[in-house]
N, C-alpha and C positions, 0 to 999 in steps of 0.2 A: 398787655399779656402779664399774667400773675406769675408769682416765683415760681413755682411748683410746675405749671406749664411750660415756662421757658427751659427749665432743668430738665423736663422730659423729652421736650423736642431735642435739645442738646444731646441726650443719652441716646434717642433714635438716630440722630444724624452721625454719632460717633460708631452706633452699631451697624449701620447701613454701610458707612464707609470701610469700616475694617471688615464687612463680609465681602466688599467689591474687592479689596487687595487680597483678601483670604482666596476668593476664586480666580483672580488672576494669576496669583502664585502657584496655584494648582496646575495652571495649564503651561507652566513655563518649562521650557525645554530642558531635557536631561544634561548634565553637567558632560562637556566635550564637543556638544552638538553645535555645529555653526551652520546658519542658513546660507544658502547660494549665494547670496547679494553680499552677506559678511564674509563670504569665504572668497570671493571676488576683490573684494578692497582691499583683505588681509595679503592675499597673494601678490597683488600687482602695486600695491602702494609705494614699495621701495625694492621692486625686483631689477636688479642690475642686469640679469640674463635677458629678461625681455622687458624693456622700456616704451612699449607701444602702448601702455595703458598706466604707467607709474605716474604717482604725483612727487617724485623726488623727496619725498619726507618720511623717515625713519618713523615718527608717530603716525599710526593710521588715522588716528581721530583727526589730528590736524590737518592731515590730508585730505579726508574726507569733508571736513568743513569749508575750506577753502579751495578745492580742487573739484571733488567729484559731485559735490553738491552745493558749490560756490553760491549758486543764484539764491539759494534759499539763505545763507548767511549773510548775503548783501541785503536782501529783502528784510530781514531780521535790523540789521544796521540801520537802515532807512525807517523802520518803525520806532528804533531809540530816537533818532533824531527828530522825528515827529513829535514824541512824546515830549522830550525836552523843550521843544518850541511852544507846545500846548501850555506847559506850567509856566514859560515864561510869560505867554499872553495875559495870564492872570495879574502880572504885575507892569503897571503903565511907568513909563518914563525910566529914570535911572536912579535909583535910591542911591544914598550916599551910604558907604560903608562906615559907621562909627566906630569908632576906635576905644574901647574900654580897657580895664587893668588887667582883666584875665584871671588864671590862677595864679598859685603860688610861684615865688622864684623855681624853686624846685621842679616843679611841673612845667613850666615855661622853658627852662634849661634842657631839662629832658626831651621836650616836645622838638626843640631845635634839633637836637643829635638823631634821634628817631627820624626825622623827617627825611633825610638824607638815605638812611638805611632802607626807609618804605620805599622811595621813588627807585634805587637801585634793585631791589627786589621787583619792583613793577617792571623794570626793563627785562630783567634775568628771564621772569616767567615768560616774558612777551616772546624775547628772542629767543630761548632755548625750547619754546613749546613745538619746536618740530621734533624735540626728540624726548622733552618729559611731557608729563601734564602741565597744561597753563593754556595761554593764547591772550590774544588781544583784549577781550573782553573781561577775563583775569586781571590781567595787568593794568586794564583802565580801573577796574575797581579797588586796586589798590593804590594807584596813584592818586585816587580820590580820598581814599583814608588818609594819605599824608596831608592833603590840604586841610580835610574836615579836623584832623588832630591840632593843627594851627589855628583853626576857629575857634575850637573847645579851648585849647591852653591859652593861647597868646590873644584872642577874640579876631573877629573877621576884618576888623580894621587896620590889622596887621599885615595882609594879603597885599594892599598896594604897595606896602614897602619892599615886597618881593616880587613887583612889576604884575601882580596877577589882581586883575578886578573883572566886574561883569563883562565888561566890552572887549577886554584882551582874553578871557575864558571863552567868549563867543569866538573871537577870531581863530584861535586855537584848535577849537571843537571843529569849525570848517575848513580849518587845513587838513586837520586829520581826515574827514570825510572827502576832500578833495583829491587826497592821496590815494585814497581807495578806489574813488572814481577813475583817476587819472590810468592806475594801473589796470582798470577792468576796459578801457576803451583805448589802449594801445594797441592790442591785437587787431582791433577792428580798423585803426589807422593804417596799421602795417597791411592789413587784408586788401583797402581801399589803395593804398598806394605801391602794392606790388602785385597785385591782382590775383594772389592766392588765396585759398581759405584761412580762414581763421575766424575764433569766436570771441564774443565779449567773457572776459576773465578767464580765459584760457591761458593755462600755467605751464604744461609741457607739450611739445609736439606731437602729432600724430601721424599715421601714416598719409593721411589726406589732407593734413593740415599743418604744415611744416614750421608755424611759428611756435616759439618757447622761449620763456625766461631763462636766463643764466642759472644753470643748476647750483653751483657753489658761490657765486656771489663774491669771487676772491678769496674766500676762506674755505680752505680745504675741510674743515670740522663742522661746518655748516652748510647746509643743502635746502632745498625746499621751493627753488625759482623764485615767484612772487610771494611767497606766503611769507618770510620773514618782513619784507617790508609794507605787505598789506596788514600784516598782524600790529605793526608799529603806528599805522595809522587809525587801526580799531583802538588801540590803547589810548592814544592822545584824544581821539573823539569820545570814548566812552568816558575816561578819566575827567576831562572837562565838562563833558554834560552832567555827570555826577556833582563835581563841583559846584556848578552854575544853580542846580538845583536845591543843593544844600544850603548855597548863599542866599537864594531868593526865599527858602523857607523859613530862615533864622533872621532874615531882616526885619527890623522894625519898621512899623507904617511912618511913614513921613507926615509929618506936621502939615498942616492945610497953611 
């Protein structure tokens, strides 16, 4: 394809996508209008007066992701897991993490300090996602940035000194996924043991399904039932998954 044809194709693509977006925004509801389904979520997610449908999460988005449409989020987590496994399958064996000189002393010292702050931010964004914007995926992405900063500044060979290598990262990722799976099936085990009705990934009790995770988890300032622990599992799963992917993509080919 010649240069002018490629440019013309790019212009047509941008024009068509812009037209679609403009058309979509023209049909956007007026300010203040809430659809009935959205109104149901906003009214019930943290309704102390009527807890029949509540998620015990002040953040309606977080309650929506891991309560009302929790199955969809669970499937997305599985898709991410399969994607990381697919990337890992392209790399045979266990390649060695070679240690290089890294960047300058100033950058290496800064990376060590920033590493702790990034991990702290990851946990904070994950745990307090029941009240503020954030979540397990966002926290996991931030966690991966901490390890990527170490890889760039100090070299990937420095991670084993922090007790992080491909095998341990895989184990941590599986532990995070196991935590999510465990919290998902606990209601089912409860149902089989007690003979009452309960559903996989059920968070709070319903009139016909009495099972429910503790609302406050021992901390009066935090609530959400299963949301905090399952978000932590998501954070570890996502963070280690991205770390594994970047390690594999930056790893040099082994010599025969």
